[in-house]
C-alpha positions in Angstrom: 3.8 2.8 13.3 1.6 2.1 10.2 -1.6 4.0 10.1 -4.7 1.9 9.4 -6.3 3.2 6.2 -9.7 1.7 7.2 -12.6 0.4 5.2 -14.1 -2.9 4.4 -11.6 -3.8 1.7 -8.6 -3.2 4.0 -10.2 -5.1 6.9 -11.0 -8.0 4.5 -7.3 -8.0 3.4 -6.2 -8.3 7.0 -8.6 -11.1 7.6 -7.4 -13.0 4.5 -3.9 -12.9 5.9 -4.9 -14.8 9.0 -4.8 -18.5 9.4 -8.1 -20.2 8.6 -8.9 -20.9 12.3 -8.1 -17.4 13.4 -10.1 -15.9 10.5 -13.1 -18.1 11.4 -13.0 -17.0 15.0 -12.8 -13.3 14.1 -15.7 -13.6 11.6 -17.7 -15.5 14.2 -17.2 -12.8 16.7 -18.1 -10.1 14.2 -21.1 -12.1 13.1 -22.5 -12.1 16.6 -22.6 -8.3 16.7 -23.2 -7.6 13.0 -24.0 -10.6 10.8 -24.2 -8.4 7.6 -20.7 -7.0 8.2 -19.3 -10.5 8.7 -20.9 -11.5 5.4 -19.5 -8.4 3.6 -16.0 -9.0 5.0 -16.1 -12.7 4.0 -17.2 -11.7 0.5 -14.4 -9.1 0.2 -11.5 -11.2 1.5 -10.7 -12.6 -2.0 -11.3 -11.0 -5.4 -11.6 -12.6 -8.8 -8.1 -11.2 -9.6 -6.7 -13.3 -6.7 -7.2 -16.4 -8.8 -3.8 -15.8 -10.4 -2.3 -16.9 -7.1 -3.7 -20.5 -7.4 -1.5 -23.3 -8.4 -2.2 -24.9 -11.8 -3.7 -28.0 -10.1 -6.0 -25.8 -7.9 -7.1 -23.9 -11.0 -8.0 -27.1 -12.9 -9.9 -28.3 -9.8 -11.8 -25.1 -9.8 -12.6 -25.3 -13.5 -14.1 -28.7 -12.9 -16.6 -27.3 -10.5 -17.7 -24.2 -12.4 -19.1 -23.6 -15.9 -16.2 -22.9 -18.2 -18.5 -20.5 -20.0 -18.7 -18.5 -16.8 -14.9 -18.3 -16.6 -14.7 -17.2 -20.2 -17.2 -14.5 -19.5 -15.6 -13.4 -16.2 -12.2 -13.1 -17.9 -13.5 -10.3 -20.2 -13.0 -7.7 -17.5 -9.9 -9.2 -15.7 -6.3 -8.2 -16.0 -4.1 -9.6 -18.8 -2.1 -11.3 -16.0 -5.1 -13.3 -14.9 -6.3 -14.0 -18.4 -2.8 -15.3 -19.4 -2.6 -17.4 -16.2 -6.0 -19.0 -16.6 -5.6 -19.7 -20.4 -2.1 -21.0 -20.2 -2.9 -23.4 -17.3 -6.2 -24.7 -18.6 -6.7 -28.0 -20.5 -6.9 -27.3 -24.2 -10.7 -28.0 -24.6 -11.5 -25.6 -21.7 -9.1 -23.0 -23.0 -10.7 -23.1 -26.5 -14.2 -22.7 -25.0 -13.0 -19.7 -22.9 -11.2 -18.1 -25.9 -14.4 -18.4 -28.0 -16.3 -16.5 -25.4 -13.6 -13.9 -24.9 -13.5 -13.3 -28.7 -17.3 -13.5 -29.1 -19.9 -10.8 -29.2 -20.0 -8.0 -26.6 -21.7 -8.8 -23.3 -23.4 -6.7 -20.7 -21.1 -5.7 -17.9 -23.7 -7.0 -15.4 -23.6 -10.4 -17.0 -19.9 -10.5 -16.7 -20.0 -9.4 -13.1 -22.6 -12.1 -12.3 -20.3 -14.7 -13.8 -17.5 -13.5 -11.6 -19.7 -13.7 -8.6 -20.9 -17.3 -9.4 -17.2 -18.3 -9.6 -16.3 -16.5 -6.4 -19.1 -18.2 -4.5 -17.4 -21.6 -5.4 -14.0 -20.2 -4.7 -15.0 -18.9 -1.2 -16.6 -22.3 -0.3 -13.4 -24.1 -1.5 -11.2 -21.8 0.5 -13.3 -22.2 3.6 -13.0 -26.0 3.2 -9.3 -25.8 2.8 -9.5 -27.1 -0.8 -8.1 -23.9 -2.3 -5.3 -21.7 -1.0 -4.7 -18.1 -2.3 -1.0 -17.6 -1.7 -0.1 -14.0 -2.5 3.3 -14.4 -0.9 5.3 -15.9 -3.7 8.2 -16.7 -1.3 6.1 -19.3 0.4 6.1 -22.7 -1.3 3.6 -25.5 -1.1 4.9 -28.8 0.3 
């Protein structure tokens, strides 16, 4: 038997693994008892690093709905895997803009984190609407 490690991040990971309808039901139940906890769980289900699990088409769709400058800024503190994925799968003009920001002058960490949060607000809305799917299980294919 696996011991539950606990914490908001672990609970959020478990929620993220549920189907959209099951996740919605669980969050709704939690929200009735503790609306703030439901909000925190919703916010922690997906991280900026999870964007590397998008398909190229989903990434391009996302880039159309956010400021490319925000993505460039947000990538400053992301993993090399995520940077490579975003830059390699972005249209040339967007990629150039992001690279200029990445190579530009130093930025405050708080500004970078704010850019990540602005992106994640859009990501969470798109996931809730079924417009984006974060597929961490690479054995599963989209059809």
